[in-house]
N, C-alpha and C positions, 0 to 999 in steps of 0.2 A: 289170209296170210295161205289157203291153200289154194289160191290163184296163179295162174302165168298168164302171159300174153299168148295173144291168140290172132289168128293171118290165116286168114285162106286166099284159097289162089285165085289170083287176078282173071281177071272173064275178059280180055282183050283188051282195053283199053290200061295206057300207061297214064302213069300219073308224074308227073317230073314237080321239081322243088321251086316254081316261081305260084304262087297257092297267090288267084287274085283277095280273094276274102283278106289273106293277109297285111297285101297292102293296102286294107281300108283301112286299117286299126293302129298301122304300126307306129303312126306318126306320131302319136298320142295315147302309146298304151294300156297306160292308168286313168292315164281320166275315159277310156272308151268303158275297162272294166269297169270300175266305179262306176259309171252311166247306167251298162245295161246290167249290171248284177241287180242293183236298185232296182230295175228296169222293171227285171223281172219278178221281186219281191213283191215290189209293190202291187204286181198283174195277180197274185196268190194268195190275196189278204185271206184269214182267215175268219180273225172278228172287227169287223169293220166297225167297231168304238172302241177297238186300242189298236198303237199306233203300228208297223210294220220294223220290227231291230235287224239293223244288216252289220257283224261286225265282218273287219277284215285284222288280220292278224298275220305275221310272220313267223314260221317256227321251225327246226332242223327235223330233217327225219335221218334215221340214220340207215346205211345202205346194207349194215349186215342182219337189223330187224326187217329186212323185206328180200332176201338174193335173186325171188322171182322176178319183182314189179323192175329193179335194177339192170335183168336180163334185154332187156330193152336197148342197151348198148348194141345187143351180138346183131340187132337188125341194122339199127344207126350203122353201122360198119358196112352193113348190103347194098345201105342204100347208097352209102358214097362211092361202093365197089360200083355197083350200077351203072351211076352217073358219075365213072372218073375223068371223065374227058366235060366236065360241064364246071364253068368254074363258077355260077352259081350255088351248083352245090357242092361242091368245097367248102368254100364258104358257109353253109348250112350246118351242115354235120362235122366240122371241125369247129362250128361252136358248141356245138349240143357235147362233142367230147370233150372243150372245153371245161365243160357248167360240168359234167362227171366226174372227170378225169384231171382239172389244175394244166399246168403245163409240165409236171416232172417226169422223165418220163420211165414207163412201169410201174406207175404209181398212179392210184385214186384215191379220189375225195369221201370220205365216210362219212361225212356229215353236209344235206344240201340243204342251203335254206328255200324252203316252198310260201305259197302264202295262204293260207285258209281262210275261206268265205265261207262265212254262217249264218243261216237266216232265222227269225222266230215271227211267231204269229203268222203261218201262212200253211199251206194246204199240203205242200212235199208236191211230189211228180209223179204220179201214177204210170205204172207200165202194162204194157201189154203185148204180146210180142206177132212184130213185124205189121203193127196197127204207128199211124202217121200222126193219126191225133192224140198217139197216149202221148204224156209229158216226156216219160221218161227217156222214151224210146225216140220220141223225134227229136230231145236236145241231145241225145251221143249217138244213134244212129243213122238219121237222116240228116242229107242237106238242102238248104232254100227249103226249108216247109217248118211250120209251125204249128204247134196245137195251143197257143192262147186264143183267147173267143176273141169276136170279132170287134175291133172299137180298141182291142191293148197297143199298149206302144213296143211298136215292134214287133210287127207281126210278121214281118216273112222270112223269116229262121234265119240272119243270118249274122246278128248278134252273138249267138254263141262260141266264132269266129273268134270274137276277143279274149276267150280264155285265155284259146290254141296261143294265139300271137304272144297275152305278156308271158307265157310257160319256155323257157330256154330250149325245150327238147319237147316243144309242142304238145306236150300233154298233160290232160288232169283226172285227175279223181273224184268220180263222183255219190257222195251218199245221200238218202234223202226216204222222209218219213212219212207217210199219210196219215189224213186223219182217221184214217182204218187202223191204225198202228201198223200197217207195212212197211218192211226195210224194203228198199233197192238201194244193189251197194253195184258199180262197174267203172273200171278204169275204161278211155280213152286216147289213143293218140293218132298225129296227122301227117309220116313219114309222106315216103317216094314206094311207085314200086319197086320192090327186089327180089333178088333169090332168097331160098330159103340153102341148107349143107344141100342140099339135095339138085341144085341145080332147079328148082320150079319156080315159076312168077309168081311173087305174092303181092296181095289189095297196099296199095299204101295207108290203110286204117287197120289196126290195130285195138283188140280189144284186153283190155285185164282181167280174167275173170275165168270163172267153173267152166268154159267151154260153153258162152249164151248160159 
């Protein structure tokens, strides 16, 4: 609950609403998420003599419990404004706002449905800052790279896109515990380039944390 959304300054290349990785998975989003999640867990078995367990459960998240998390709406509005003349952006962000608020003017949904994926008998994802071979860093902060060992299923790093595709606001929250009992947590979203209230251009990629 001490976390906030952080978007860094854009480095010079605009990111629009048309995501080619998104296109790869949106035709079969539930099939893709089940396949990718189970594959990731099977590639990280802890005890080879026991099965890996993967749970898929739905639950409701109360907006009032995490006001800073739901402040993502302000960034979604800024993205829609930045691409105000793009029909694909209008459709994308209007769908996001409908998920957050419904269709009653001036009202917001207080309870939002979320999918939780949990795995057991796995080694977890270790984190080393700015190290693309670190699994937690590679999963959340790098595109087109994978920290999996050679020969693992889906080792090109694109499968993580299935998680964002299934999310109505292209947002995931990740928590992991390693075999050394280290715990790492961070939220991640993929929107578009947008401006902040000061008119500064921000990147499409935001992170929900204590500023790294």
